[in-house]
MARMARMI-588765 format. One record per residue (C-alpha): x, y, z; residue in three letters. Coordinates in steps of 0.02 Angstrom, whole numbers, padded with zeros to 5 digits, always signed. Layout:
BEGIN
XYZALA/...
This chain:
BEGIN
+00374+00183-00615MET/+00315+00359-00632GLU/+00189+00403-00764ILE/+00175+00590-00811THR/+00009+00670-00846PRO/+00053+00682-01028ALA/+00090+00496-01036VAL/-00068+00456-00942ALA/-00169+00559-01071ALA/-00079+00464-01211ASP/-00119+00300-01130LEU/-00300+00347-01114ALA/-00302+00396-01295ALA/-00224+00229-01341LEU/-00349+00138-01230SER/-00498+00218-01321GLU/-00423+00165-01489ALA/-00407-00017-01446LEU/-00534-00146-01496ASP/-00558-00173-01308GLU/-00597+00000-01242PRO/-00604-00060-01066GLY/-00418-00104-01067ALA/-00316+00000-00942ASP/-00151+00031-01028LEU/-00075+00113-00870SER/-00107-00050-00774VAL/-00030-00150-00917LEU/+00117-00029-00928LEU/+00148-00048-00739HIS/+00141-00241-00754GLN/+00260-00237-00902LEU/+00381-00132-00807ALA/+00372-00251-00654ALA/+00400-00402-00767ASP/+00551-00315-00848ALA/+00620-00271-00677LYS/+00600-00457-00628PHE/+00690-00514-00784ALA/+00826-00378-00775VAL/+00863-00304-00606SER/+00943-00149-00675THR/+00788-00102-00784PHE/+00757+00086-00776VAL/+00621+00120-00903GLY/+00538+00092-01072LEU/+00471+00174-01224THR/+00322+00121-01326VAL/+00341+00179-01507ARG/+00176+00177-01607LEU/+00178+00214-01792THR/+00015+00246-01879VAL/+00015+00286-02066ASP/+00198+00341-02057GLY/+00177+00453-01902GLU/+00264+00398-01746SER/+00227+00435-01565SER/+00335+00390-01416ASN/+00278+00359-01238LEU/+00423+00343-01118SER/+00413+00302-00933ALA/+00556+00280-00810PHE/+00568+00206-00635GLU/+00558+00331-00498ALA/+00730+00407-00472GLY/+00789+00354-00644SER/+00812+00456-00801ALA/+00865+00436-00980SER/+01044+00480-00924ALA/+01049+00313-00832ASP/+01022+00209-00990VAL/+01176+00101-01029ARG/+01080-00046-01116ALA/+00927-00061-01223SER/+00819-00195-01305LEU/+00704-00156-01454LEU/+00559-00280-01462LEU/+00460-00264-01624PRO/+00275-00307-01578LEU/+00152-00387-01697PRO/+00064-00262-01814ALA/-00103-00204-01745ALA/-00174-00178-01919GLY/-00140-00096-02091ASP/-00022+00053-02068GLY/+00002+00022-01882VAL/+00168-00033-01806GLY/+00222-00046-01622THR/+00390-00068-01544ASP/+00442-00078-01365LEU/+00615-00024-01304VAL/+00671-00074-01135LEU/+00813+00015-01047TYR/+00933-00038-00909ALA/+01077+00043-00815SER/+01205-00098-00841THR/+01288-00127-01010PRO/+01234-00288-01090GLY/+01095-00319-00970ALA/+00973-00379-01104PHE/+01084-00506-01189THR/+01007-00657-01102ASP/+00832-00590-01110LEU/+00852-00562-01301ALA/+00912-00740-01325ALA/+00765-00810-01222ASP/+00642-00704-01317LEU/+00708-00764-01484ALA/+00700-00943-01431TRP/+00525-00928-01355LEU/+00453-00841-01505THR/+00549-00932-01640GLY/+00615-00772-01708ARG/+00791-00735-01759LYS/+00901-00650-01626LEU/+00936-00510-01754THR/+00755-00456-01742GLU/+00788-00393-01565PHE/+00900-00240-01571ALA/+01026-00245-01425LEU/+01098-00083-01362ASP/+01057+00013-01521GLU/+00938+00135-01432HIS/+01042+00207-01291LEU/+00978+00384-01328VAL/+00796+00384-01263VAL/+00670+00446-01394ALA/+00583+00596-01335ALA/+00408+00568-01269SER/+00278+00662-01363ASP/+00233+00781-01221GLU/+00170+00916-01346VAL/+00135+00810-01499ASP/+00078+00650-01418GLY/-00072+00538-01462LEU/-00193+00642-01357PHE/-00131+00806-01440ALA/-00143+00726-01613ARG/-00319+00669-01570SER/-00370+00848-01522LEU/-00293+00912-01683ILE/-00382+00782-01794ASN/-00547+00819-01706GLN/-00531+01007-01734ALA/-00487+00981-01914ILE/-00638+00870-01934GLY/-00750+01004-01852MET/-00681+01133-01977LEU/-00717+01012-02123ILE/-00894+00988-02058ALA/-00909+01180-02064ARG/-00864+01177-02248GLY/-00673+01196-02253HIS/-00572+01083-02363THR/-00442+00982-02270PRO/-00307+01101-02327GLU/-00407+01251-02271GLN/-00445+01171-02104ALA/-00257+01141-02074GLU/-00209+01321-02121ARG/-00350+01391-02006GLU/-00291+01287-01860LEU/-00114+01339-01889ASP/-00162+01521-01908ALA/-00258+01511-01740GLY/-00108+01435-01653ALA/+00006+01573-01721VAL/-00118+01708-01680ARG/-00138+01652-01501ASP/+00046+01602-01479GLY/+00002+01430-01422VAL/+00045+01252-01486HIS/-00064+01179-01620ARG/-00150+01060-01497HIS/-00195+01201-01381ILE/-00277+01291-01524ALA/-00369+01134-01570ALA/-00432+01112-01393ARG/-00492+01293-01391GLN/-00583+01266-01549LEU/-00664+01109-01486LEU/-00718+01181-01321THR/-00787+01341-01406GLY/-00661+01453-01322THR/-00593+01514-01487ASP/-00723+01616-01584ASP/-00598+01682-01710ALA/-00598+01531-01822VAL/-00732+01567-01950PRO/-00848+01447-02040ASP/-00804+01422-02225ALA/-00904+01536-02342LEU/
């Protein structure tokens, strides 16, 4: 399984957010992929969907040589809530139609959940990974907004200042946030 730098950064951001900061999510992701490949030989990849306070982020990873175009079967596994306002789903993908039917039945039996809680083949279009707007990018944006608030901006003013800096420099919002945080953007003024 190949993990892109953007996914690795998102995994690092997730690791830091866990109660166990020493957890290495990339190792866990690789193990999960190996287990899925063992259970379903035509496994090609997965997506982890994290929803925090209504905002979702997707982390997708595929086996080397596989792509979203290879997806012919999917299985959505809703994971236990991590806390208030936090939800996580796991979507597994395979290249053979119906590949997850037995796995879904086994998981329902093992967990005591209804089979209908596991969505079979309803996610054949892979959700886009948040390359630009991933967890790492959101973390940068939130830190920059926090920095501007500490300088005296209201939250609304901080959002507008960050957006204005991104437009002015012709960069994505998270790049403007990183520039602000690293001090490479002197154009964002302190509030008066």
